[in-house]
LOPA-51508 format. One record per residue: x negated, y, z of N, C-alpha, C, O, CB in turn; residue in three letters. Coordinates in steps of 0.001 Angstrom, whole numbers, padded with zeros to 6 digits, always signed. Glycine has a CB too. Layout:
<sites>
XYZXYZXYZXYZXYZALA/...
</sites>
This chain:
<sites>
-058245-033964-179766-059430-033757-180508-060784-034006-179990-060914-033721-178800-059417-032561-180874MET/-061705-034414-180520-062803-034715-180159-063854-033832-181328-063850-034059-182538-062839-036331-180071HIS/-064599-032943-180733-065517-032166-181269-066768-031994-181348-067236-032125-180217-065344-031470-181057ILE/-067532-031774-182071-069164-031782-181944-069458-030311-182719-068805-029808-183633-070039-033341-182854ALA/-070618-029813-182066-071150-028544-182257-072720-028723-182623-073593-029327-181999-070893-027664-180951LEU/-072795-027954-183915-074111-027922-184478-074673-026623-184654-073972-025740-185149-074130-028557-185689PHE/-075891-026387-184299-076324-025077-184802-077899-024772-184740-078546-025547-184036-075581-024020-183995GLY/-078444-023967-185245-079670-023662-185071-080335-022134-184658-079471-021289-184420-080089-024087-186170LYS/-081269-021827-184581-081831-020553-183884-081026-019411-184780-080994-019431-186010-083714-020414-183975PRO/-080519-018626-184126-079592-017366-184830-080076-015977-184253-080922-015928-183360-077811-017515-184437PHE/-079547-014944-184760-079856-013789-184433-079568-013242-183224-078472-013647-182837-079478-013155-185194TYR/-080096-012481-182453-079828-011932-180787-078445-011448-181030-077586-011684-180180-080971-010502-180075GLU/-078177-010852-182014-076848-009978-181855-075673-010955-182067-074550-010450-182060-076747-008681-183005LYS/-075780-012271-182252-074796-013051-182242-074609-013927-180803-073828-014879-180800-074988-013845-183433HIS/-075324-013581-179643-075752-014373-178757-074181-014534-177961-073767-015619-177550-077128-013725-177918ARG/-073531-013428-177859-072076-013020-177386-070896-013926-178036-069955-014477-177464-071793-011423-177815ASP/-071211-013909-179287-069725-014759-180157-070329-016192-179985-069450-017054-179988-069367-014310-182284SER/-071757-016725-179819-072148-018015-180001-071741-018687-178699-071281-019828-178647-073641-018131-180349VAL/-071968-017804-177534-071630-018172-176145-069904-018349-176002-069283-019171-175327-072259-016916-175096LYS/-069489-017474-176723-067870-017718-176443-067174-018888-177379-066128-019448-177048-067002-016226-176783HIS/-067808-019144-178444-067307-020500-179205-067476-021793-178201-066696-022713-177955-068299-020788-180691VAL/-068738-021517-177741-069244-022865-176552-068163-022786-175616-067591-023842-175346-070906-022650-175557ILE/-067806-021797-175110-066904-021909-173920-065329-022184-174414-064484-022731-173705-067020-020471-173019GLU/-065105-021696-175772-063566-022031-176283-063636-023592-176420-062716-024281-175979-063091-021233-177913ARG/-064639-024102-176981-064689-025359-177288-064660-026324-176239-064165-027442-176385-065674-025526-177979VAL/-065162-025929-175226-065255-026858-174136-063781-026816-173534-063361-027815-172950-066457-026439-173048SER/-063104-025848-173645-061888-025878-172832-060840-026524-173897-059814-027036-173450-061440-024295-172234GLU/-061063-026509-175198-060270-027589-176327-060880-029024-175663-060085-029696-175007-060850-027332-178373ILE/-062014-029420-175789-062468-030662-175665-063667-030500-174682-064791-030200-175086-062801-031281-177037ASP/-063362-030719-173338-064441-030669-172226-065745-031646-172686-066886-031282-172404-063728-031247-170693PRO/-065522-032798-173349-066469-033877-173382-066926-033557-175082-067338-034409-175869-065685-035592-172946LYS/-066752-032330-175320-067390-032040-176799-068829-032405-176974-069540-032302-175974-067318-030503-177166ALA/-069362-032812-178082-070707-033195-178224-071572-031886-178546-070949-031037-179184-070823-034301-179350LEU/-072832-031584-178235-073443-030531-178480-074996-031063-179122-075744-031730-178407-073420-029652-177129LEU/-075274-030789-180158-076412-031189-180934-077809-031005-179894-077876-029961-179245-076462-030195-182384PHE/-078660-031799-179785-079375-031575-178778-080633-030393-178938-081047-029819-177930-079815-032891-178446ASP/-081071-030159-180001-081951-028905-180423-080985-027789-180213-081441-026841-179573-082547-028927-182054GLU/-079904-027707-180564-079140-026640-180034-079010-026344-178692-079234-025225-178231-078034-026752-180406PHE/-078631-027370-177999-078642-027132-176605-079996-026318-176040-079922-025349-175285-078499-028533-175936ARG/-081020-026788-176453-082450-026005-175994-082359-024493-176347-082894-023646-175632-083876-026646-176843VAL/-081672-024187-177461-081854-022876-177910-080864-022109-176985-081158-021040-176451-081587-022706-179503GLU/-079741-022700-176848-078867-022057-175676-078890-021721-174643-078340-020777-174074-078201-022416-175389LEU/-079745-022719-174215-080026-022972-172355-081058-021738-172228-081452-021615-171069-080984-024880-171721GLU/-081594-020795-173126-082511-019850-173145-081657-018609-172574-082274-017704-172012-083166-019689-174597GLN/-080322-018540-172694-079495-017411-172395-078236-017699-171716-077538-016767-171315-079210-016723-173560PHE/-077813-019189-171519-076600-019507-170969-076443-020789-170415-077039-021739-170922-075687-019336-171832MET/-075658-020943-169365-075617-022179-168883-074311-023243-169524-073099-023170-169324-075538-021924-167349ASP/-075045-024148-170291-073989-024925-171211-073024-025625-170119-073507-026073-169079-074781-026177-172320THR/-071969-025684-170332-070814-026617-169668-071401-027799-169194-072038-028394-170063-069641-027054-170662PRO/-071385-028346-168042-072074-029618-167799-071229-030775-168164-071643-031929-168045-072488-029742-166372SER/-069968-030464-168639-069421-031738-169140-069421-032166-170484-068748-033142-170813-068236-031803-168834SER/-070245-031409-171462-070560-031400-172589-071511-032664-173102-072573-032798-172493-071059-030180-172715LEU/-071279-033399-173941-072166-034371-174169-073259-034094-175243-073508-032909-175463-071433-035483-174479GLY/-073911-035004-175907-074832-034621-176681-074946-035385-177936-074253-036403-177944-075917-034613-176006SER/-075747-035129-179164-075938-035974-179947-077067-035474-180833-077258-034262-180931-074773-036308-180525PHE/-077856-036391-181509-079028-036184-182302-079166-036893-183808-079974-036653-184704-080129-036649-181436SER/-078176-037764-183753-077996-038359-185198-076696-038823-185384-075760-038968-184598-078921-039520-185516LYS/-076867-039102-187012-075333-039182-187412-074436-040514-186785-073211-040565-186896-075286-039278-189127ALA/-075079-041354-186251-074222-042652-185562-073641-041897-184304-072586-042445-183984-075304-044192-185033LYS/-073891-041032-183627-073571-040709-182361-072076-039943-182461-071329-039876-181485-074781-039818-181725ASP/-071748-039384-183750-070668-038959-184223-069377-039817-184524-068339-039203-184771-071064-038420-185188LEU/-069374-041148-184520-068450-042068-184745-067124-041879-184373-066202-042294-185075-068817-043067-184261GLN/-066908-041135-183056-065574-040821-182648-064917-039427-182614-063961-039078-181921-065497-041267-181470ASP/-065790-038526-183716-065726-037235-183756-064927-036773-184933-065210-037111-186083-066997-036726-183728VAL/-063787-035888-184586-062700-035394-185787-063120-034159-186211-062506-033661-187154-061112-035218-185337ASP/-063975-033594-185752-064478-032267-186366-065769-031918-185852-066152-032191-184714-063544-031089-186097LEU/-066579-031166-186922-067927-030676-186721-067767-029433-186885-067104-029083-187861-068972-031180-187539LEU/-068266-028524-186081-068303-027001-185730-069654-026587-186102-070490-027280-185521-068009-026645-184139ILE/-070159-025699-186867-071547-025116-187142-071458-023861-186877-070500-023152-187186-072092-025263-188487THR/-072544-023471-186232-072949-022076-185699-074264-021708-186483-075356-022059-186036-073219-022076-183991LEU/-074144-020961-187719-075250-020554-188424-074863-019994-189870-073706-019643-190101-076200-021717-188496GLY/-075851-019923-190815-075582-019760-192274-075305-020872-193016-074882-021796-192322-076595-019185-192901GLY/-075393-021108-194173-075221-022031-195142-076257-022924-195159-076077-024038-195652-075058-021486-196329ASP/-077545-022540-194597-078455-023732-194519-078191-024610-193374-078482-025805-193419-079871-023316-194444GLY/-077561-023970-192183-077158-024889-190976-076021-025684-191489-075981-026901-191310-076711-024061-189591THR/-075100-025044-192116-074081-025917-192860-074705-026935-193542-074361-028063-193188-073259-025187-193837PHE/-075522-026862-194417-076191-027936-195400-076634-029072-194520-076303-030251-194649-077534-027333-196268LEU/-077505-028508-193518-078178-029674-192432-076966-030374-191654-077107-031522-191231-079301-028886-191138GLU/-075855-029714-191485-074830-030498-190607-074345-031526-191565-074085-032651-191137-073546-029566-189982SER/-074209-031254-192755-073490-032207-193707-074445-033635-193706-073851-034627-194129-073359-031446-195378VAL/-075538-033788-193371-076435-034830-193099-076122-035689-192132-076559-036840-192133-077564-034402-192829THR/-075192-035132-191042-074878-035819-189829-073407-036478-190008-073016-037565-189584-074959-034779-188575TYR/-072608-035368-190863-070994-035614-190558-070557-036406-191771-069805-037370-191624-069998-034106-190411ALA/-071015-036023-193016-070154-036179-194277-070031-037768-194727-069051-038198-195335-070858-035274-195536SER/-070963-038431-194410-070962-040089-194874-069749-040917-193811-069225-042014-194007-072868-040911-194541GLU/-069551-040012-192714-068452-040517-191994-067149-039674-192225-066277-039729-191358-068818-040564-190537ARG/-066975-038952-193262-065814-038489-193373-065361-037526-192490-064147-037336-192415-065098-039373-193384GLY/-066166-036855-191775-065740-035803-190420-065719-034529-191246-066746-034301-191885-067023-035673-188900ILE/-064714-033656-191341-064564-032211-191846-065352-031332-190934-065431-031542-189724-063027-031714-191885PRO/-066016-030199-191638-066868-029471-191165-066460-027811-191208-066240-027279-192296-068048-029865-191871ILE/-066387-027116-190060-065852-025859-190175-067023-024995-189743-067518-025133-188624-064540-025667-189347LEU/-067509-024028-190697-068727-023038-190428-068544-021867-190135-068102-021055-190948-069532-022872-191371GLY/-068870-021558-188851-068756-020498-188272-070118-019640-188470-071217-020033-188079-068367-020807-186939ILE/-069878-018374-189154-071048-017734-189899-071950-016738-188963-071468-015651-188643-070444-016879-191171ASN/-073230-017103-188535-074247-016392-187624-075212-015751-188775-076020-014853-188538-075121-017529-186463THR/-075041-016250-189851-076060-016074-190831-075932-014833-191864-075654-013757-191333-076107-017331-191580GLY/-076098-014840-193266-076215-013737-193787-074852-013770-194722-073759-013281-194434-077629-013571-194452THR/-075239-014516-195977-073941-014484-196854-072760-015242-196539-071629-014778-196395-074224-014898-198118LEU/-073145-016560-196434-071984-017355-196042-070857-017665-196641-069738-017336-196249-071585-016976-195183GLY/-071210-018547-197973-070117-019042-198653-069585-020406-198257-068413-020602-198578-070440-019049-199969PHE/-070273-021482-197564-069985-022419-197053-069566-022098-195382-068446-022384-194959-071056-023283-197385LEU/-070415-021592-194684-070154-021245-193431-069436-019979-193632-070176-019076-194025-071359-021179-192562SER/-068272-019676-193483-067254-018904-194060-066313-018124-193298-065427-017396-193748-066580-019655-194762ASN/-066661-018402-191848-065685-018165-190709-066527-016714-190148-067747-016824-190027-065562-019692-189423VAL/-066041-015698-189893-066790-014847-189302-066740-014799-188022-066017-015581-187405-066625-013813-189705SER/-067350-014054-187522-067509-013829-185807-066650-013297-185218-066384-013450-184026-068518-013076-185312THR/-065817-012227-186418-064548-011553-185753-063557-012354-185605-062558-011898-185050-063995-010463-186438ASP/-063556-013710-186039-062316-014395-186331-062422-015609-185396-061558-016460-185605-062134-014786-187922HIS/-063092-015813-184639-063259-017073-183796-062324-017488-183228-062021-018649-183505-064073-017049-182899ILE/-061496-016777-182239-059996-017026-181868-059194-017298-182859-058613-018383-182851-059374-015982-181243ASN/-059020-016508-183769-058063-017021-184861-058343-018473-185367-057473-019329-185531-058142-016067-186099GLU/-059714-018630-185598-060142-019729-186181-059628-020947-185384-058900-021810-185873-061588-019671-186312ALA/-060159-020934-183869-059871-021910-183168-058367-022326-182637-057851-023417-182396-060652-021713-182273LEU/-057883-020935-182560-056445-021202-182588-055643-022007-183757-054739-022800-183491-055893-019953-182521ASP/-056007-021759-184867-055499-022467-186031-056109-024159-186111-055552-025055-186746-055995-021516-187402ASP/-057041-024270-185515-057388-025600-185651-056761-026581-184466-056661-027806-184540-058920-025635-185685VAL/-056396-025802-183441-055739-026338-182297-054076-026407-182958-053297-027296-182615-056014-025243-180798ILE/-053806-025604-183684-052287-025734-184341-052222-026386-185547-051135-026465-186119-051618-024414-184633ALA/-053157-026838-185997-053037-027861-187261-053093-027011-188555-052998-027540-189663-051542-028770-187253GLY/-053249-025693-188382-052897-024502-189513-054016-024767-190254-054573-023681-190412-052779-022793-189033LYS/-054717-025736-190855-055816-025826-191541-055939-026833-192576-055338-027891-192389-056722-025945-190733THR/-056646-026679-193682-056502-027637-194931-057970-027988-195130-058931-027312-194761-055772-026906-196382TRP/-057989-029223-195810-059647-029679-196154-059622-029725-197594-058739-030150-198339-060229-031309-195521ILE/-060828-029176-197877-061402-029065-199231-062356-029789-199219-063273-029797-198397-061783-027854-199703ASP/-062138-030756-200556-063406-031869-200503-064269-031488-201792-063744-031110-202839-062835-033686-200617GLU/-065614-031621-201616-066430-031084-202342-067392-032607-202970-067614-033655-202364-067215-029849-201390ARG/-067764-032240-204249-068690-033400-204515-069948-033293-204135-070344-032175-203806-068776-033717-205779SER/-070649-034165-204104-071967-034454-203807-072819-035310-204750-072389-036184-205502-071947-035028-202615ILE/-074186-034898-204586-075073-035962-205604-075788-036738-204749-076211-036481-203622-076180-035281-206687LEU/-075908-038107-205682-076942-039064-205140-078071-038959-205890-078020-038735-207100-076533-040473-205120HIS/-079384-039142-205108-080430-039019-205807-081576-040029-205397-081916-040309-204248-080787-037685-205726VAL/-082117-040533-206619-083063-041588-206416-084389-040927-207250-084252-040435-208371-082448-043162-207029GLU/-085758-040991-206502-086875-040896-207236-087805-041724-206954-088027-042126-205812-087344-039814-207215ALA/-088596-042141-208219-089390-043302-208323-090692-042587-207187-090962-041386-207195-089862-043742-210208GLU/-091274-043457-206402-092416-043418-205563-092039-042701-204091-092849-042686-203164-093585-042619-206369GLY/-090655-042090-204000-090420-040928-202878-089047-041853-202034-088041-042277-202604-089852-038985-203753ILE/-089354-041985-200639-088452-042517-199717-087808-041112-199488-088489-040131-199190-089114-043353-198380ASP/-086407-041074-199650-085597-039857-199557-085186-040142-198248-084623-039110-197882-084415-039608-200637LEU/-085149-040965-197330-084693-041124-196052-083495-041846-196009-083296-042659-196911-084548-039945-195431GLY/-082594-041688-195057-081296-042016-194685-080119-041173-195561-078994-041646-195729-081210-041741-193137GLU/-080472-040060-196014-079216-039149-196644-080236-038549-198010-080973-037564-198042-078456-037582-195282PHE/-079985-039401-198894-080548-039069-200257-079499-038543-201272-079204-039075-202343-081213-040332-200857PRO/-078893-037190-200646-077714-036723-201290-078036-035094-201225-078881-034636-200456-076242-037263-200484TYR/-077291-034325-202086-077660-032742-201970-076145-032494-202505-075620-033024-203484-079199-031990-203065ALA/-075538-031481-201543-074287-030831-201515-074480-029462-202872-073756-029267-203848-074008-030216-199693LEU/-075557-028811-202489-075672-027653-203446-076647-027984-204659-076353-027804-205841-076213-026352-202653ASN/-077572-028376-204299-078544-028671-205638-079641-029647-205398-080002-030034-204286-079307-027319-206163GLU/-080236-030082-206775-081440-030837-206717-082451-030159-207587-082117-029928-208749-081219-032277-207134VAL/-083529-029842-207216-084697-028736-207823-085780-029737-208003-086061-030719-207316-085245-027307-206691ALA/-086258-029320-208954-088006-029552-209159-088592-028102-209391-088040-027318-210163-088477-030633-210707ILE/-089674-027801-208724-090269-026727-208671-091991-026937-208802-092595-027966-208499-089752-026103-207419HIS/-092630-025594-209370-093939-026024-209558-094360-025817-207978-093522-025372-207194-094829-025128-210782LYS/-095621-026139-207563-096469-025713-206191-096800-024421-206569-096383-023799-207546-097899-026621-205763ARG/-097678-024027-205611-098028-022419-205571-099296-022267-206546-100429-022116-206088-098458-021818-203864LYS/-099043-022312-207831-099975-022132-208655-099342-021340-209940-098114-021267-209999-100602-023461-208924THR/-100029-020824-210834-099707-020076-211687-099075-021066-212902-098275-020550-213681-100887-019202-211976ALA/-099375-022252-213037-098904-023337-214113-097208-023224-213969-096490-022847-213044-099574-025118-213698SER/-096936-023714-215280-095489-023896-215294-095282-025213-215042-096257-025962-214983-094816-023501-216527MET/-093963-025707-214852-093593-027045-215010-093023-027382-216216-092476-026465-216828-092783-027415-214076VAL/-093022-028499-216708-092282-028827-217987-091468-030161-217462-091992-031164-216977-093395-029125-219418VAL/-090118-029942-217667-088983-031008-217341-088581-031579-218484-088291-030745-219341-087737-030473-216666VAL/-088438-032885-218865-087547-033512-219689-086438-034023-219027-086564-034818-218095-088129-034469-220376ASP/-084909-033468-219601-083966-033913-219206-083020-034930-219972-082966-034728-221185-083510-032977-218880VAL/-082442-035740-219601-081784-036625-220088-080511-036779-219404-080467-036494-218208-082495-037668-220136SER/-079299-037260-220102-078051-037614-219622-077410-038776-220272-077175-038916-221472-077231-036535-219711ARG/-077148-039631-219245-076762-041053-220011-077604-041532-221143-077101-042003-222163-075363-040971-220641GLU/-079046-041396-220938-079889-042066-221860-080081-041433-222767-080988-041856-223484-079570-043130-222278ASP/-079411-040198-223202-079572-039323-224392-080414-038018-223891-080170-037386-222863-078048-038902-225033ARG/-081326-037780-224712-082321-036682-224482-081542-035417-224462-080652-035326-225307-083463-036626-225594PHE/-081716-034466-223676-080796-033221-223675-081593-031865-223945-081182-030943-224648-080040-033102-222223VAL/-082942-031915-223186-083824-030824-223639-085256-030906-222762-085309-031553-221716-083015-029330-223417ASN/-086234-030290-223223-087501-030174-222793-087672-028525-222083-087811-027504-222757-088494-030519-224140LYS/-087628-028573-220836-087509-027195-220170-089163-026819-219858-089849-027541-219134-086443-027279-218605TYR/-089623-025741-220432-091041-025072-219565-090422-023859-218867-089804-022968-219450-092522-024457-220694TRP/-090686-023934-217396-090244-023130-216605-090773-023028-215562-091852-023619-215594-089266-023240-216446ALA/-090503-022406-214269-091028-022666-212708-090359-023626-212175-090685-023945-211032-090893-021522-211713ASP/-089326-024305-212790-088631-025155-212091-087124-025275-212803-086580-024437-213522-088649-024671-210612GLY/-086624-026564-212385-085244-026677-212830-084252-027219-211673-084536-028050-210811-085213-027637-214079LEU/-083130-026611-211843-082179-027039-210993-080807-028116-211608-080400-028180-212768-081694-025680-210433LEU/-080412-028722-210653-079154-029495-211341-078331-029301-209960-078748-029770-208901-079430-031382-211965VAL/-077012-028499-210073-076403-028077-209316-075088-028720-209277-074680-029110-210371-076474-026924-209459SER/-074207-028952-208092-072799-029206-208041-072211-027646-208487-072843-026592-208572-072298-029811-206402THR/-070814-027906-208727-069825-026578-208529-070134-025799-207095-070122-024570-207025-068074-027107-208503ALA/-070355-026482-206192-070535-025993-205014-071327-025126-205150-071062-023927-205063-070843-026743-204135THR/-072672-025716-205440-073842-025018-205591-074070-023969-206672-075172-023505-206966-074730-025906-205715GLY/-073098-023702-207137-073167-022711-208470-073447-021511-207630-073999-020582-208220-071638-022546-209569SER/-073210-021375-206545-073103-019853-205833-074241-019871-204961-074323-019011-204085-071647-019505-204891THR/-075216-020832-205105-076489-020851-204242-077792-020584-205236-077794-019604-205980-076630-022399-203426ALA/-078681-021335-205206-079619-021055-205841-079671-020867-207505-080487-020192-208132-080325-021889-205396TYR/-078606-021629-208013-078570-021472-209306-077867-019965-209749-078235-019289-210710-077834-022717-209833SER/-076958-019681-208968-076637-018201-209251-077937-017152-209347-078083-016293-210217-075662-017694-208043LEU/-078687-017389-208427-079881-016091-208504-080639-016611-209644-081308-015757-210226-081035-015830-206997SER/-080699-017825-210114-081517-017868-211483-080608-017888-212477-080863-018596-213452-082465-019079-211692ALA/-079419-017158-212448-078835-016524-213718-077580-017523-214197-076919-017249-215199-080098-016390-214983GLY/-077313-018738-213363-076360-019770-213589-074872-019183-213206-074770-018305-212349-076775-021082-212704GLY/-073841-019662-213819-072561-019132-213717-071757-019658-212279-072192-020508-211503-071793-019572-215077PRO/-070884-019151-212195-070029-019262-211084-068839-020303-211390-068104-020165-212368-069493-017838-210729ILE/-068732-021210-210594-067923-022266-211178-067235-022730-209857-067798-022997-208795-068806-023472-212019ILE/-065830-022773-210155-064803-023272-209041-065105-024541-208543-065192-025525-209278-063377-023362-209524SER/-065277-024573-207280-065689-025901-206537-064940-027303-206798-065395-028431-206610-065519-025636-205057PRO/-063976-027023-207165-062881-028021-207443-063091-028775-208738-062432-029782-208998-061513-027318-207504SER/-064218-028174-209731-064602-028670-210984-065457-029785-210944-066559-029720-210401-065183-027717-211714SER/-065007-030854-211507-066030-031932-211659-067129-031927-212769-067173-032672-213748-065319-033110-211838ASP/-068235-030688-212334-069091-030670-213391-070353-030587-212529-070309-030321-211328-068834-029497-214485VAL/-071656-030867-213312-072820-030537-212886-073497-029358-213731-073164-029215-214907-073570-031728-212857ALA/-074384-028565-213181-074816-027585-213753-076335-027518-213794-077000-027556-212759-074242-026568-213206LEU/-076914-027410-215094-078509-027589-215228-079033-026298-215675-078864-025716-216746-078985-028764-216317ILE/-079868-025889-214382-080065-024261-214726-081828-024244-214702-082540-024734-213826-079198-022990-213263THR/-082200-023634-215753-083824-023571-215676-084148-022416-214757-083441-021415-214869-084589-023304-217210PRO/-085156-022418-213830-085830-021125-213269-086932-020373-214120-088002-020930-214366-086504-021492-211955ILE/-086698-019329-214483-087597-018625-215226-088131-019282-216227-089308-019642-216241-088514-018163-214544ALA/-087298-019492-217149-087716-020494-218574-088738-019529-219406-088759-018303-219509-086115-020941-219765PRO/-089562-020524-219950-090389-019763-221002-089752-019313-222129-089890-018174-222575-091427-020508-221490HIS/-089034-020197-222621-088324-019882-223766-086676-019400-223103-085904-020044-222392-088369-021338-224877ASN/-086586-018296-223564-085430-017306-223366-084171-017648-223731-083179-017160-223190-085625-016168-224011LEU/-084117-018678-224860-082900-019120-225447-082441-020323-224654-081341-020850-224825-083074-019440-226944THR/-083543-020818-223583-082915-022045-222631-081644-021287-221620-081858-020472-220724-084389-022815-221451ASN/-080399-021774-222021-079507-021131-221014-078874-022203-219985-078771-023401-220251-078326-020349-221794ARG/-078444-021576-218706-077708-022822-218031-076699-023579-218897-076121-023043-219842-076910-022351-216773PRO/-076515-024854-218529-075725-025814-219276-074947-026621-218235-075420-027163-217236-076632-026741-220200LEU/-073288-026605-218761-072443-027210-217849-072340-028561-218465-072196-028674-219682-071084-026465-217628VAL/-072417-029743-217554-071967-031192-218068-071036-031791-217015-070834-031413-215861-073283-032246-218300VAL/-070537-032782-217669-069611-033391-216705-070167-033937-215712-071273-034443-215905-068829-034289-217186PRO/-069569-033996-214374-070469-034785-213314-070659-036116-213483-071718-036631-213124-069977-034720-212010LEU/-069430-037006-214179-069786-038262-214044-070606-038671-215068-070193-038712-216226-068764-039032-213930ASP/-071825-039005-214732-072792-039541-215441-074135-039292-214724-074282-038489-213803-072737-039021-216790GLY/-075104-040081-215258-076548-040224-214495-077401-039204-215455-077471-039406-216667-077281-042045-214472GLU/-078129-037947-214736-078992-037112-215242-080226-037356-214712-080447-037357-213501-078628-035875-215094ILE/-081353-037642-215884-082435-038194-215531-083696-036849-215791-083750-036203-216837-082561-039657-216445THR/-084477-036671-214802-085587-035698-214736-086809-036338-214870-086970-037385-214243-085608-034932-213519LEU/-087813-035853-215656-089079-036177-215941-089972-035207-215969-090025-034569-217021-089149-036758-216972GLU/-090871-034839-214900-091695-033555-214675-093213-033747-215103-093818-034755-214738-091638-033127-213088ALA/-093735-032913-215767-095031-033153-215966-095652-031579-216192-094944-030574-216251-095218-034239-217233SER/-097135-031601-216302-097614-030248-216041-099117-030353-215987-099661-031409-216311-097015-029637-214707GLY/-099911-029156-215537-100949-029290-215044-101105-029769-213829-102099-030452-213586-101412-028418-215144ARG/-100223-029518-212916-100456-029602-211352-100364-031091-210821-099480-031862-211196-099306-028688-210544ASP/-101114-031346-210135-101207-032822-209482-100066-033487-209046-099848-034666-209325-102000-032844-208329ALA/-099288-032756-208341-097570-032811-208039-096946-031740-207872-097492-030655-207675-097127-033477-206865SER/-095625-031950-207940-094531-030891-207975-093695-031233-206554-093869-032195-205806-093492-031027-209498PHE/-092842-030259-206444-091970-030239-205206-090155-030522-205659-089402-029747-206248-092256-028534-204424LEU/-089909-031729-205195-088525-032043-205206-087791-031752-204249-088149-032157-203142-088310-033156-205361LEU/-086512-030948-204362-085768-030402-203258-084436-031071-203187-083855-031254-204257-085613-028905-203383SER/-083967-031394-202267-082595-031793-201966-081968-030843-201185-082237-030945-199988-082503-033047-201312LEU/-081073-029782-201548-080791-028519-200669-082082-028154-199923-083106-027903-200558-079569-028783-199561ASP/-082045-028119-198544-083047-027634-198115-084343-028358-197747-085280-027741-197238-082631-027076-197281SER/-084399-029786-198028-085330-030894-197589-086236-031134-199049-085819-031469-200157-084365-032417-197004ARG/-087655-030822-198587-088289-031056-199933-089311-032098-199633-089762-032382-198523-088955-029713-200614SER/-089647-032692-200934-090614-034023-201136-091685-033476-202185-091561-032573-203013-089705-035541-201821PHE/-092764-034290-201899-093881-034396-203331-093365-035303-204283-092932-036431-204043-095494-035016-203006ARG/-093440-034719-205420-093212-035421-206565-094276-035706-207387-094863-034676-207721-092359-034847-207244LEU/-094856-036949-207943-095842-037161-208662-095551-036961-210376-094520-037487-210798-096264-038496-208223LYS/-096326-036306-211248-096019-036221-212618-095640-037583-213223-096274-038602-212946-097168-035631-213333PRO/-094550-037571-214084-094117-038645-214535-093021-039525-214001-092313-040291-214657-095029-039203-214615GLY/-092988-039270-212560-092196-039973-211736-090500-039487-212354-090212-038369-212782-092643-039536-210014ALA/-089768-040413-212266-088378-039962-212808-087515-039935-211726-087518-040761-210814-087761-040869-213907LYS/-086533-038669-211866-085523-038641-210808-084208-038813-211512-083915-038310-212597-085566-037306-209949VAL/-083405-039632-210721-082222-039819-211280-081144-039123-210377-081254-038938-209165-082004-041276-211490LYS/-080150-038790-211123-079006-037949-210196-077535-038344-210596-077277-038286-211799-079134-036197-210436ILE/-076803-038634-209959-075389-039088-210188-074447-038669-209322-074856-038027-208355-075269-040411-210191LYS/-073182-038885-209428-072202-038157-208261-072539-039515-207189-072947-040665-207350-070084-037850-208810PRO/-072126-038685-206044-072209-039463-204700-070969-040300-204708-070096-040180-205567-072266-038481-203330GLY/-070923-041228-203631-069838-042323-203557-068804-041670-202444-067748-042247-202182-070520-043958-203045PRO/-069151-040523-201858-068104-039896-200921-068057-038275-201352-068787-037682-202147-068578-040128-199184PHE/-067039-037811-200618-067085-036101-200607-067379-035443-199441-067216-036069-198394-065796-035456-200955LYS/-067808-034228-199395-067829-033548-198241-066810-032859-197696-066454-032021-198525-068639-032842-198291VAL/-066153-032791-196703-065203-032061-196336-065101-030920-195650-065357-030896-194446-064670-032620-195910LYS/-064751-029930-196265-064875-028442-195399-063394-028209-194804-062369-028540-195400-065348-026930-196530LEU/-063429-027711-193785-062303-027313-193083-062122-025889-193243-062898-025013-192863-062380-027678-191704LEU/-060736-025707-193999-060667-023928-194008-059556-023540-193238-058872-024452-192775-060427-023164-195566ASN/-059260-022468-193022-058190-021753-192170-057009-021605-193246-057321-021589-194437-058742-020170-191504LEU/-056009-021523-192964-054823-021564-193955-054864-020536-194957-054303-020806-196019-053510-021427-193268LYS/-055529-019172-194814-055618-018377-196026-056906-018255-196508-057209-017301-197225-055109-017107-195864ASP/-057792-019211-196162-058985-019381-196988-059221-019909-197977-059299-021134-197875-059691-019767-196578GLN/-059446-019324-199363-059537-020026-200457-060862-019388-201184-061377-018357-200752-058167-019963-201260TYR/-061370-020094-202333-062579-020044-203038-062630-018648-203335-063644-018016-203039-062673-020959-204261PHE/-061572-018043-203934-061787-016972-204408-061376-015819-203638-061617-014680-204036-061332-017003-205494PHE/-060753-016062-202528-060748-014950-201462-062422-014624-200883-062951-013517-200785-059666-015537-200083ASN/-062890-015679-200625-064355-015924-200177-065353-015179-201260-066308-014514-200857-064688-017651-200116THR/-065042-015349-202761-065836-015048-203525-065709-013378-203688-066676-012628-203826-065640-015913-204667LEU/-064637-013063-203653-064244-011431-203851-065177-010555-202533-065816-009504-202537-062163-011172-203589ARG/-064886-011537-201517-065683-010798-200209-066782-010910-200202-067326-009832-199962-065453-011151-198944SER/-067668-011960-200395-068862-011838-200606-069870-011190-201751-071064-010888-201761-068997-012793-200486LYS/-068788-011129-202707-069727-010554-204107-069096-009420-204021-069442-008836-205048-069648-011309-205782MET/-068292-008644-203370-067786-007378-203007-067126-007107-204741-067524-006204-205477-069191-006155-202270HIS/-066331-007871-205014-065634-007781-206295-064283-006822-206004-063585-006997-205006-065238-009375-206861TRP/-064117-006201-206607-062790-005273-206425-063015-003894-205674-062128-003061-205491-061655-006096-205538GLY/-064091-003801-205343-064693-002512-204572-065196-001453-205576-065957-001734-206502-065993-002930-203586MET/-064737-000262-205336-065325+000791-206043-066627+001245-205670-066697+001973-204680-064539+001808-206002ASP/-067659+000949-206280-069012+001248-205762-069496+002903-205803-070597+003351-205486-070025+000346-206666PRO/-068433+003564-206245-068481+005110-206267-068079+005794-205128-068061+007017-204990-067690+005644-207276ARG/-067709+004826-204201-067240+005161-202799-066065+005889-202532-065738+006129-201370-068150+005845-202178GLY/
</sites>
């Protein structure tokens, strides 16, 4: 098994755990690849094994069987831009906070890596959104696993977003912004904006206004199969278009077209890891708040 390791800066309290992951992975695959920027971070407090290789772009991962991320969900989302088009499964070890995607705790590193070696894992395939935006070069990865968002910039003005699906008008939203999320993204930004939680195996898209001016505008679930078109207007000279954690400047009137991506993102899960288990743990469901 050929492994790659991806990470970003992390809390100091996780140093020992991160060091342990690097050492364990180097035992499993002495020629494992380490993300270049992450190596710089690691070398501030440890000597990385000299046998480890390096990568800096997606094409460097052509022979990799598994990508392990160390960080939170933001780190996981960034790793998707390197691994997913090549069909490489991603295992997320959580050194962040909540961790719906990066869902292996640092207390279970050994168990997780033992299960990987023993093949006691399963793959969860998640839908992804493909995005086209007039006048914007979205780079080599015009996709979003969680959500596509249009935001107002740093002003008091609202953004007005016209939404259509399959060339049929849906609604005009006056709000601070608008999200189009996958089922996976229903537990991310959309959840904080009042959207519902959706099982990630559902082939749906979720349209969620952010702080809508009209309180009768509620989150809307539509079939994933179909093209959603967004067109923003308002007093601002430009708005922000976000694909997960990547942001671009969007001109008023520019159309943003969203449809299902041509591939799925593969999440590697341990044998007892399922969405509802993660949901109960992260949301503290079933726990008596009275102590």
